[in-house]
C-alpha positions in Angstrom: 4.5 4.0 24.5 3.2 0.8 23.0 -0.3 -0.6 23.2 -1.3 -3.0 26.0 -2.4 -6.5 25.0 -5.8 -6.0 26.7 -6.4 -2.9 24.5 -5.4 -4.7 21.3 -7.8 -7.5 22.2 -10.6 -5.0 23.0 -10.2 -3.2 19.6 -10.1 -6.6 17.8 -13.5 -7.4 19.4 -14.8 -3.9 18.6 -14.0 -4.4 14.9 -15.2 -8.0 14.7 -18.4 -7.1 12.8 -16.5 -5.4 10.0 -15.1 -8.7 8.9 -11.5 -10.1 8.9 -9.0 -7.6 10.3 -5.3 -8.2 10.3 -3.1 -6.6 12.9 0.6 -5.6 12.2 3.1 -4.1 14.5 4.6 -0.9 13.3 7.0 1.2 15.3 5.5 1.5 18.8 1.9 0.9 17.6 -0.2 -1.3 15.3 -1.7 -1.0 11.9 -5.1 -2.6 11.2 -5.8 -3.9 7.8 -9.1 -4.9 6.1 -9.2 -6.3 2.6 -5.5 -5.6 2.2 -5.5 -1.9 3.1 -4.7 -0.1 6.3 -7.8 1.5 7.7 -6.9 2.1 11.3 -4.0 2.4 13.7 -3.4 1.9 17.4 -1.2 4.3 19.3 -0.8 4.6 23.1 -3.9 2.5 23.7 -6.0 4.7 21.4 -7.8 3.7 18.2 -7.7 6.0 15.1 -9.6 5.4 11.9 -8.7 6.5 8.4 -10.7 9.3 6.8 -10.8 10.9 3.4 -12.6 14.0 1.9 -15.9 12.1 2.0 -15.7 10.8 5.5 -13.8 13.4 7.4 -16.8 15.7 7.9 -18.7 13.0 9.7 -15.8 12.6 12.2 -15.5 16.3 12.6 -19.2 16.8 13.2 -19.0 14.1 15.9 -16.2 16.1 17.6 -13.5 13.5 16.9 -9.9 14.5 17.1 -7.1 13.8 14.6 -4.1 11.7 15.4 -1.0 13.9 15.4 2.6 13.0 15.7 5.6 15.1 16.8 7.9 16.4 14.1 11.5 17.6 14.3 11.7 21.1 15.8 8.8 20.7 18.2 5.8 21.0 15.8 3.1 18.4 15.2 1.8 16.8 12.1 -2.0 16.2 11.8 -3.0 13.1 9.9 -6.0 11.7 8.2 -6.7 9.3 11.1 -9.3 10.3 13.6 -10.4 8.9 17.0 -14.0 7.6 16.8 -16.5 9.0 19.3 -16.4 7.7 22.8 -19.7 5.8 22.6 -18.3 3.8 19.6 -15.7 2.3 22.0 -18.5 0.6 24.1 -19.5 -2.2 21.7 -19.0 -3.6 18.2 -22.4 -2.5 17.0 -21.7 1.1 17.9 -18.2 0.9 16.3 -19.4 -0.7 13.0 -20.6 2.4 11.2 -17.3 4.2 12.0 -15.2 1.2 11.0 -17.1 1.0 7.7 -16.4 4.6 7.0 -12.7 4.1 7.6 -12.5 0.9 5.5 -14.4 2.6 2.6 -12.1 5.6 2.8 -9.0 3.4 2.8 -10.2 1.4 -0.2 -11.1 4.6 -2.1 -7.7 6.1 -1.4 -6.0 2.8 -2.4 -7.9 2.7 -5.7 -7.0 6.4 -6.4 -3.3 5.6 -5.7 -3.4 2.7 -8.2 -5.1 4.8 -10.8 -2.5 7.6 -10.5 0.3 5.0 -10.8 -1.3 3.6 -13.9 -1.6 7.0 -15.4 2.1 7.7 -14.8 3.3 4.4 -16.2 4.8 4.9 -19.6 2.9 3.2 -22.4 4.5 0.4 -24.4 5.7 1.7 -27.7 4.4 0.1 -30.9 7.8 -0.1 -32.7 8.5 -3.3 -34.5 11.0 -5.6 -32.9 14.5 -4.7 -34.1 15.9 -7.0 -36.7 18.7 -9.2 -35.6 22.0 -8.6 -37.4 22.3 -11.0 -40.2 25.4 -13.3 -39.9 27.6 -13.5 -42.8 27.9 -17.2 -43.7 31.3 -18.6 -43.6 32.7 -19.4 -47.0 34.1 -22.8 -47.4 37.9 -22.8 -47.5 38.4 -19.3 -46.2 39.8 -18.7 -42.7 38.6 -15.9 -40.5 41.8 -14.0 -41.4 40.7 -14.1 -45.1 43.3 -16.4 -46.5 42.2 -19.7 -48.2 42.4 -22.8 -46.1 43.9 -25.9 -47.8 41.4 -28.6 -48.5 41.8 -31.8 -46.6 40.5 -33.9 -49.5 43.7 -33.7 -51.4 45.9 -35.1 -48.6 
């Protein structure tokens, strides 16, 4: 099930104090981006915020539940996205601390990903540039086949 337009508008208002937020459709939901990283998602008219090892305990202490999606075979996959507390859904000021936690977690995870990719990237070798093959100069009066060419001067 997709998100209703009224819910998307409500969430956009709730997150307005965080700063610029971009919304992108994805599958049947939406991804929300701040400073170029996805920090939240909307699914079935519910908001879920990104967590990491530093922020997840705050969400768990507040009794928040994780976003799960069904997998093949009937099992479910839990994710790092959690629904903020109900009272945070009331106004933008109540949502702001939760939105900040999610944005900070997303930015940290993005920075870690870039650092891992840079560590895996092979370093440039310091070999000198290979020398170009030296061309043999053509000798005057010799054809490519090796036999002398008659001079035009004597004609």
